[in-house]
ZAMARGU-4260 file (C-alpha; in steps of 0.2 Angstrom, whole numbers, plus 5000, padded with zeros to 4 digits):
<rodrens>
0) 5063/4951/4963 | 5070/4952/4947 | 5086/4966/4941 | 5072/4976/4928 | 5059/4977/4945
5) 5073/4981/4957 | 5079/4995/4946 | 5061/5002/4941 | 5057/5005/4961 | 5074/5014/4962
10) 5070/5026/4950 | 5056/5039/4948 | 5049/5048/4936 | 5047/5066/4939 | 5031/5077/4932
15) 5030/5091/4926 | 5013/5093/4933 | 5006/5089/4952 | 4991/5080/4944 | 5002/5065/4935
20) 5006/5060/4952 | 4989/5056/4958 | 4994/5063/4975 | 4978/5064/4989 | 4971/5081/4989
25) 4979/5085/5004 | 4996/5085/5001 | 4991/5096/4985 | 4995/5113/4992 | 5011/5108/5002
30) 5018/5099/4984 | 5012/5116/4974 | 5018/5129/4989 | 5024/5143/4976 | 5035/5154/4992
35) 5046/5149/5003 | 5040/5130/5010 | 5050/5136/5028 | 5040/5149/5029 | 5024/5138/5025
40) 5031/5127/5040 | 5032/5140/5052 | 5016/5145/5048 | 5009/5127/5054 | 5019/5127/5071
45) 5023/5137/5086 | 5042/5131/5084 | 5052/5127/5069 | 5070/5116/5067 | 5081/5111/5054
50) 5088/5095/5059 | 5104/5093/5048 | 5110/5074/5045 | 5122/5075/5035 | 5132/5086/5024
55) 5146/5077/5011 | 5152/5073/4995 | 5142/5058/4988 | 5136/5052/4969 | 5122/5058/4966
60) 5106/5048/4959 | 5103/5044/4943 | 5087/5055/4941 | 5097/5070/4946 | 5114/5070/4934
65) 5104/5076/4919 | 5096/5091/4930 | 5111/5094/4934 | 5120/5097/4918 | 5129/5079/4922
70) 5130/5066/4908 | 5130/5053/4921 | 5131/5050/4940 | 5147/5057/4949 | 5152/5064/4964
75) 5141/5080/4970 | 5141/5091/4988 | 5125/5082/4994 | 5114/5089/5011 | 5102/5080/5020
80) 5090/5087/5031 | 5074/5083/5043 | 5063/5100/5044 | 5053/5099/5061 | 5038/5106/5065
85) 5034/5105/5084 | 5050/5093/5085 | 5042/5081/5073 | 5049/5079/5057 | 5038/5083/5044
90) 5047/5085/5028 | 5064/5075/5024 | 5075/5088/5011 | 5088/5083/5000 | 5101/5095/4992
95) 5114/5092/4977 | 5127/5104/4970 | 5137/5099/4958 | 5157/5099/4962 | 5159/5111/4949
100) 5151/5126/4958 | 5163/5138/4966 | 5157/5147/4982 | 5156/5163/4973 | 5140/5153/4966
105) 5133/5147/4982 | 5144/5158/4996 | 5133/5152/5011 | 5132/5132/5008 | 5147/5125/5016
110) 5142/5137/5033 | 5121/5132/5034 | 5123/5121/5048 | 5105/5120/5054 | 5099/5136/5048
115) 5087/5134/5034 | 5091/5133/5014 | 5075/5138/5009 | 5076/5155/5019 | 5094/5159/5011
120) 5088/5154/4993 | 5073/5165/4996 | 5081/5179/5001 | 5094/5180/4990 | 5089/5192/4974
125) 5104/5184/4963 | 5094/5166/4963 | 5084/5161/4949 | 5070/5146/4954 | 5067/5133/4941
130) 5051/5124/4938 | 5042/5110/4951 | 5043/5091/4946 | 5034/5079/4956 | 5037/5061/4959
135) 5028/5046/4968 | 5043/5039/4979 | 5043/5021/4979 | 5048/5010/4995 | 5064/5005/4986
140) 5070/5023/4979 | 5085/5029/4988 | 5077/5044/4997 | 5062/5036/5002 | 5073/5024/5010
145) 5084/5037/5019 | 5068/5047/5025 | 5061/5031/5033 | 5080/5028/5039 | 5082/5046/5046
150) 5065/5045/5056 | 5070/5028/5063 | 5085/5032/5070 | 5078/5047/5078 | 5065/5037/5088
155) 5051/5040/5076 | 5042/5027/5068 | 5042/5025/5048 | 5026/5030/5040 | 5016/5015/5034
160) 5014/5022/5016 | 5020/5015/5002 | 5023/5029/4992 | 5031/5047/4998 | 5026/5062/4987
165) 5040/5073/4982 | 5044/5087/4975 | 5061/5096/4967 | 5067/5113/4960 | 5083/5117/4952
170) 5091/5135/4958 | 5103/5145/4949 | 5116/5159/4956 | 5130/5165/4945 | 5135/5150/4935
175) 5132/5139/4947 | 5116/5123/4949 | 5108/5118/4967 | 5094/5104/4966 | 5083/5103/4981
180) 5071/5088/4982 | 5058/5088/4998 | 5049/5073/5003 | 5033/5075/5012 | 5031/5064/5028
185) 5013/5058/5030 | 5012/5068/5048 | 5015/5086/5036 | 4996/5084/5033 | 4992/5084/5052
190) 4999/5103/5054 | 4988/5117/5057 | 4990/5133/5054 | 4993/5144/5070 | 4989/5161/5073
195) 5003/5166/5080 | 5014/5163/5065 | 5005/5170/5052 | 5015/5174/5038
</rodrens>
């Protein structure tokens, strides 16, 4: 694989409209959910759980830097989790927060543990939500690789799909920004709305 092709697999073009990523129709309601994804996942399972993979300082991805106001990839606070429905991983979620953000901007971020970030964001009236962006992640993209690695590490077979569909959204609170990317695993299509967990 030449260097140019390798770079193209590691990066992606984020699109402002879901139709631009040509996702199968079954993914579209998940990608375009306007409310809390956590609430939607809870409504499609008897038991919902956030499995924290890590929360640490790291270098953000190239396609994240400009979105969070950085001139080039630099050090951020990073959080990766698996969102599990009835113990099956359905979504790989990745969050980055610039190191310049303060505890006043995001007071609960450092202490989330295995609590849902989405519940915190949608429950805070000070938080402003940006527009959704959508992407097709090829196997070589770092987040696709991380999602597959997380599944394998947890004894779950990595998806056969060569493309994973993702969305991201920028949140603002006071002077701080926070970028959440959600990678939808094929297992999310098998979830069925439960009668006992309706919103």
